[in-house]
C-alpha positions as CSV (number, residue, x, y, z in Angstrom):
1,M,-27.5,-14.1,-22.4
2,S,-29.5,-11.1,-23.3
3,T,-26.8,-8.4,-23.4
4,E,-29.4,-5.6,-23.0
5,E,-30.3,-6.7,-19.6
6,L,-26.6,-6.7,-18.5
7,L,-26.2,-2.9,-18.5
8,G,-26.1,-1.7,-15.0
9,A,-25.6,-5.2,-13.4
10,V,-23.5,-5.1,-10.3
11,G,-21.3,-7.4,-8.4
12,M,-19.3,-7.5,-5.2
13,S,-16.5,-9.6,-3.8
14,T,-14.8,-9.4,-0.4
15,M,-11.5,-10.7,1.0
16,V,-9.3,-10.4,4.1
17,V,-5.7,-9.7,3.2
18,R,-3.6,-12.8,4.0
19,A,0.3,-13.0,3.9
20,A,-0.1,-14.8,0.5
21,D,-1.9,-11.8,-0.9
22,T,0.8,-9.3,-0.3
23,S,3.4,-7.7,-2.4
24,V,6.2,-9.6,-0.5
25,A,4.7,-13.0,-1.3
26,S,4.2,-11.9,-5.0
27,G,7.9,-10.8,-5.2
28,F,6.9,-7.3,-6.2
29,N,8.6,-5.4,-3.3
30,D,9.3,-5.8,0.5
31,L,5.9,-4.2,1.6
32,P,3.6,-6.6,3.5
33,V,0.4,-5.0,1.9
34,L,-2.2,-6.0,-0.6
35,A,-0.5,-6.8,-3.9
36,S,-1.9,-5.4,-7.1
37,S,-2.3,-8.9,-8.4
38,A,-4.5,-9.9,-5.4
39,A,-6.6,-6.7,-6.0
40,Q,-6.9,-7.5,-9.6
41,S,-8.2,-11.1,-8.7
42,L,-10.7,-9.5,-6.3
43,V,-12.1,-7.3,-9.1
44,E,-12.3,-10.2,-11.5
45,S,-14.3,-12.2,-8.9
46,A,-16.8,-9.3,-8.5
47,C,-17.1,-9.2,-12.3
48,S,-18.0,-12.9,-12.4
49,A,-20.4,-12.4,-9.6
50,A,-22.2,-9.5,-11.5
51,L,-22.7,-11.8,-14.5
52,A,-23.4,-15.2,-13.0
53,E,-27.2,-14.9,-13.0
54,Y,-27.3,-13.8,-16.7
55,F,-25.4,-16.8,-18.3
56,A,-27.3,-19.3,-20.4
57,P,-26.1,-22.9,-20.2
58,G,-22.6,-23.2,-21.5
59,E,-21.8,-19.5,-21.5
60,T,-19.0,-17.8,-19.5
61,T,-16.6,-14.8,-19.8
62,F,-12.9,-14.3,-19.7
63,T,-11.0,-11.1,-18.9
64,Q,-9.7,-9.6,-22.1
65,A,-8.4,-6.4,-20.7
66,I,-7.9,-4.8,-17.3
67,S,-6.4,-1.6,-16.1
68,L,-5.9,-1.1,-12.3
69,E,-4.9,1.9,-10.6
70,M,-3.8,1.5,-6.8
71,T,-3.9,4.6,-5.0
72,T,-3.0,3.1,-1.5
73,S,-3.1,-0.3,0.0
74,V,-3.9,-2.2,3.2
75,P,-2.0,-4.4,5.6
76,I,-2.5,-8.2,6.4
77,G,-5.7,-8.8,8.3
78,E,-7.8,-6.0,6.8
79,E,-10.9,-6.6,4.8
80,V,-11.3,-5.1,1.3
81,R,-14.3,-5.1,-1.0
82,A,-14.6,-4.8,-4.8
83,H,-17.7,-3.2,-6.2
84,V,-18.3,-3.5,-10.0
85,R,-20.9,-2.2,-12.4
86,V,-21.4,-3.0,-16.1
87,I,-21.1,0.3,-17.9
88,D,-21.2,-0.9,-21.5
89,V,-22.1,-4.0,-23.6
90,A,-21.0,-4.2,-27.2
91,D,-21.5,-7.4,-29.1
92,S,-19.9,-10.0,-26.8
93,L,-17.6,-7.5,-24.9
94,V,-18.8,-6.4,-21.5
95,T,-17.1,-3.4,-19.8
96,F,-17.0,-2.8,-16.1
97,E,-16.0,0.0,-13.9
98,A,-14.7,-1.1,-10.5
99,E,-13.7,0.2,-7.1
100,I,-11.8,-1.5,-4.3
101,T,-12.5,-0.1,-0.8
102,H,-11.3,-0.5,2.7
103,I,-13.7,0.7,5.3
104,N,-14.7,4.1,3.7
105,R,-11.9,4.8,1.5
106,T,-11.1,3.9,-2.0
107,I,-7.8,2.1,-2.4
108,A,-8.1,1.2,-6.1
109,V,-10.1,1.8,-9.2
110,A,-10.2,-0.4,-12.3
111,H,-11.8,-0.8,-15.9
112,V,-12.3,-4.4,-17.0
113,Q,-13.4,-5.9,-20.4
114,R,-14.7,-9.4,-20.3
115,R,-15.5,-11.3,-23.5
116,L,-18.7,-13.6,-23.5
117,V,-17.8,-17.0,-25.0
118,D,-19.4,-20.4,-25.3
119,R,-17.4,-22.6,-22.8
120,I,-17.0,-25.7,-25.0
121,S,-16.0,-23.8,-28.2
122,F,-13.5,-21.6,-26.2
123,M,-11.8,-24.7,-24.6
124,A,-11.7,-26.5,-27.9
125,R,-9.9,-23.5,-29.5
126,V,-7.4,-23.4,-26.5
127,A,-6.8,-27.2,-26.9
128,A,-6.2,-26.8,-30.7
129,E,-3.8,-23.9,-30.2
130,R,-1.9,-26.1,-27.7
131,I,-1.6,-28.9,-30.2
132,V,-0.5,-26.5,-33.1
133,S,2.2,-24.9,-30.8
134,A,3.6,-28.2,-29.7
């Protein structure tokens, strides 16, 4: 992947909030609204979509850091969208800014850092760490 061409790449992901996506289902509280964990997954999906066309064979990314600020939420049955944009690329670290919207209002903002890795090497390291810790 050429990291220079990543700057400004955009991605989007959409979901309709289901009962399983709520704070109640996640055990966070008793509110039947979009859970922050479901919002985070939506953002990560949009990040993956933004990068997909740039991967060379065997390349992928994983989330290294994410900060999410929920300003409000939405109930079951409503559609939400995550829009992300690559704002920085340094070495193998790709940084995104993200926004989750419902209709015309922002319900959350996030910053995400994803690390570019070789899929086989990464999984080999994970397997080795598992063996060592067993």
